[in-house]
C-alpha positions in Angstrom: -24.2 -59.8 -34.1 -25.9 -56.8 -32.6 -25.1 -56.3 -28.9 -27.6 -55.3 -26.4 -27.6 -52.1 -24.2 -25.0 -51.8 -21.4 -25.8 -51.3 -17.8 -24.6 -47.9 -16.3 -25.5 -46.8 -12.8 -28.2 -49.5 -12.8 -29.8 -48.3 -16.1 -29.8 -50.0 -19.4 -28.0 -47.7 -21.8 -27.5 -48.1 -25.6 -23.9 -48.5 -26.7 -24.1 -45.2 -28.7 -24.6 -43.3 -25.5 -22.0 -45.1 -23.4 -18.9 -43.0 -24.5 -20.7 -39.7 -23.9 -21.9 -40.8 -20.4 -18.5 -42.0 -19.5 -17.0 -38.7 -20.5 -19.5 -36.9 -18.3 -18.7 -39.2 -15.4 -15.0 -38.4 -15.7 -15.8 -34.6 -15.7 -18.0 -35.1 -12.6 -15.2 -37.1 -10.9 -12.6 -34.3 -11.8 -14.9 -31.6 -10.4 -15.5 -33.6 -7.2 -11.8 -34.1 -6.7 -11.1 -30.4 -7.2 -13.8 -29.5 -4.8 -12.3 -31.9 -2.2 -8.9 -30.3 -2.7 -10.4 -26.8 -2.2 -12.1 -28.1 1.0 -8.8 -29.5 2.2 -7.1 -26.1 1.7 -9.8 -24.2 3.7 -9.8 -26.8 6.5 -6.3 -25.7 7.4 -7.7 -22.3 8.4 -9.0 -21.6 11.9 -12.9 -21.7 12.1 -13.4 -17.9 12.1 -11.1 -17.4 9.2 -12.6 -20.2 7.2 -16.1 -18.9 7.7 -15.0 -15.5 6.5 -13.3 -17.0 3.4 -16.4 -19.1 2.7 -18.5 -15.9 2.7 -16.0 -14.2 0.4 -16.1 -17.2 -2.0 -19.9 -17.1 -2.0 -19.8 -13.4 -2.9 -17.4 -14.1 -5.8 -19.6 -16.9 -7.0 -22.7 -14.8 -6.9 -20.9 -12.0 -8.8 -19.6 -14.5 -11.4 -16.0 -13.9 -10.4 -13.3 -16.6 -10.4 -13.0 -18.2 -7.0 -9.8 -20.1 -8.0 -8.1 -16.7 -7.8 -9.2 -16.4 -4.2 -8.2 -19.9 -3.3 -4.8 -19.2 -4.8 -4.4 -16.5 -2.1 -5.2 -19.1 0.6 -2.6 -21.5 -0.9 0.0 -18.8 -1.1 -0.6 -17.7 2.4 -0.4 -21.3 3.7 2.8 -21.9 1.8 4.4 -18.8 3.3 3.0 -19.8 6.8 1.5 -16.3 7.3 -1.1 -15.5 10.0 -4.7 -16.6 9.1 -5.9 -13.0 9.4 -3.4 -11.9 6.8 -4.7 -14.7 4.5 -8.3 -13.4 5.0 -7.2 -9.9 4.2 -5.4 -11.1 1.0 -8.5 -12.9 -0.1 -10.7 -9.9 0.6 -8.3 -7.6 -1.3 -8.2 -10.0 -4.2 -12.0 -10.1 -4.4 -12.1 -6.3 -4.4 -9.5 -6.2 -7.2 -11.4 -8.7 -9.3 -14.4 -6.4 -9.0 -12.3 -3.5 -10.3 -11.0 -5.7 -13.1 -14.5 -6.6 -14.2 -15.6 -3.0 -14.2 -12.5 -2.0 -16.2 -12.7 -4.9 -18.8 -16.4 -5.6 -19.0 -17.5 -9.2 -19.6 -14.3 -11.3 -19.7 -13.0 -14.8 -19.2 -11.7 -15.8 -15.7 -8.1 -15.8 -17.1 -8.5 -12.3 -18.3 -9.9 -11.1 -15.0 -7.1 -12.7 -13.1 -4.5 -11.2 -15.4 -6.1 -7.7 -15.0 -6.3 -8.1 -11.2 -2.5 -8.9 -11.2 -1.9 -5.7 -13.1 -3.9 -3.7 -10.7 -2.2 -5.3 -7.7 1.2 -4.6 -9.3 0.3 -0.9 -9.2 -1.6 0.1 -12.4 -4.7 2.2 -12.3 -7.9 0.3 -13.1 -8.9 2.8 -15.8 -5.6 2.1 -17.6 -7.0 -1.3 -18.5 -9.7 0.3 -20.7 -7.9 -0.5 -24.0 -8.2 -4.2 -23.2 -12.0 -4.1 -23.3 -11.5 -4.9 -27.0 -10.9 -8.7 -26.7 -9.1 -11.0 -29.2 -9.6 -14.7 -29.8 -5.9 -15.5 -29.6 -5.5 -14.6 -25.9 -2.9 -11.9 -26.7 -4.5 -9.8 -24.0 -3.4 -12.4 -21.4 0.2 -12.2 -22.6 0.1 -8.4 -22.7 -1.3 -8.0 -19.2 1.0 -10.7 -17.8 4.1 -8.9 -19.2 2.7 -5.6 -17.9 2.3 -6.9 -14.4 5.8 -8.4 -14.5 7.4 -5.2 -15.6 5.8 -3.3 -12.7 7.0 -6.0 -10.3 10.5 -5.5 -11.6 10.5 -1.7 -11.0 9.6 -0.4 -14.5 8.0 3.1 -13.9 4.2 2.8 -14.0 3.5 5.3 -16.8 6.3 3.9 -19.0 5.0 0.4 -18.6 1.4 1.5 -19.3 2.4 3.5 -22.4 4.6 0.8 -23.9 2.1 -2.1 -23.4 -1.0 -0.3 -24.5 0.7 1.2 -27.5 1.8 -2.3 -28.7 -1.7 -3.6 -28.0 -3.4 -0.9 -29.9 -0.9 -1.3 -32.8 -1.9 -5.0 -33.0 1.1 -6.7 -31.6 0.9 -10.5 -31.2 1.9 -12.8 -28.4 5.4 -13.3 -29.8 6.0 -9.6 -29.8 5.0 -9.2 -26.1 7.0 -12.2 -25.1 10.1 -11.0 -27.0 9.8 -7.6 -25.3 9.5 -9.3 -21.9 12.4 -11.7 -22.6 14.8 -8.9 -23.6 13.8 -6.4 -20.9 14.0 -8.8 -18.0 17.4 -10.0 -19.3 18.7 -6.5 -19.4 17.4 -5.8 -15.9 19.1 -9.0 -14.6 22.4 -7.7 -16.1 22.0 -4.5 -14.1 20.3 -2.0 -16.4 17.8 0.4 -15.0 14.3 -1.1 -15.5 12.9 2.0 -17.2 15.9 2.4 -19.5 15.8 -1.3 -20.4 12.1 -0.9 -21.5 12.8 2.2 -23.4 15.7 0.7 -25.2 13.8 -2.5 -26.1 10.5 -0.9 -27.1 12.3 0.9 -29.9 13.1 -2.5 -31.4 9.6 -3.9 -31.1 7.6 -4.0 -34.3 3.8 -3.4 -34.2 3.2 -6.9 -35.5 5.4 -9.9 -36.0 4.7 -13.2 -37.6 2.6 -15.3 -35.3 4.7 -17.7 -33.2 4.0 -19.8 -30.2 4.9 -17.6 -27.2 5.5 -18.8 -23.7 4.0 -16.7 -20.9 6.4 -15.0 -18.6 7.2 -16.9 -15.4 8.9 -14.2 -13.4 12.2 -15.3 -11.9 11.9 -18.9 -13.1 13.5 -18.1 -16.4 16.8 -16.3 -17.1 17.1 -16.2 -20.9 19.9 -14.2 -22.5 19.4 -11.0 -24.4 19.3 -11.1 -28.1 
């Protein structure tokens, strides 16, 4: 027996459309929840700081830059219980860095812009990101830039980190290669080896390409895997 249309939001909707509309409703609910969480984060700022951050978020939105990256700075500042003025300064700095990242990479995904901004904030020159204007579909650029930023944070000399990462990238290294390099270098550093020496030793072992494997992005100090 053929069933009649269903009622959804007061409208009679054919069964064939119900699943699609339900999925849209879930997406809308998810977006609303995220927006509410963002508002909650900003509500913890003093009125002047919140107004300034709101203006910075508007600027990012108008420029097509990821506001999640800016909200992350607010969350980080709140977690560390730093002064509101310092939080505003961090958000303003991140917006400026995202603009530099966009100029360096050209049209890119939010994730790529965030990764590039991390590299710049870690100490790399924006123009050094030029090789990554050539994007790949497998997101290897995210792995490469994440590893690069991590190396800089661990004290690897800037030029050595830049040369190693971009050479691997231009040689076609995949995610597994970048992750393996990070894994071994950070293990050597944790064992007391000089960061620059650790990178130089391990880069000699890295092939230009390796069979594609599922690589896990670096997580800084959260992992402490052993050296090969």
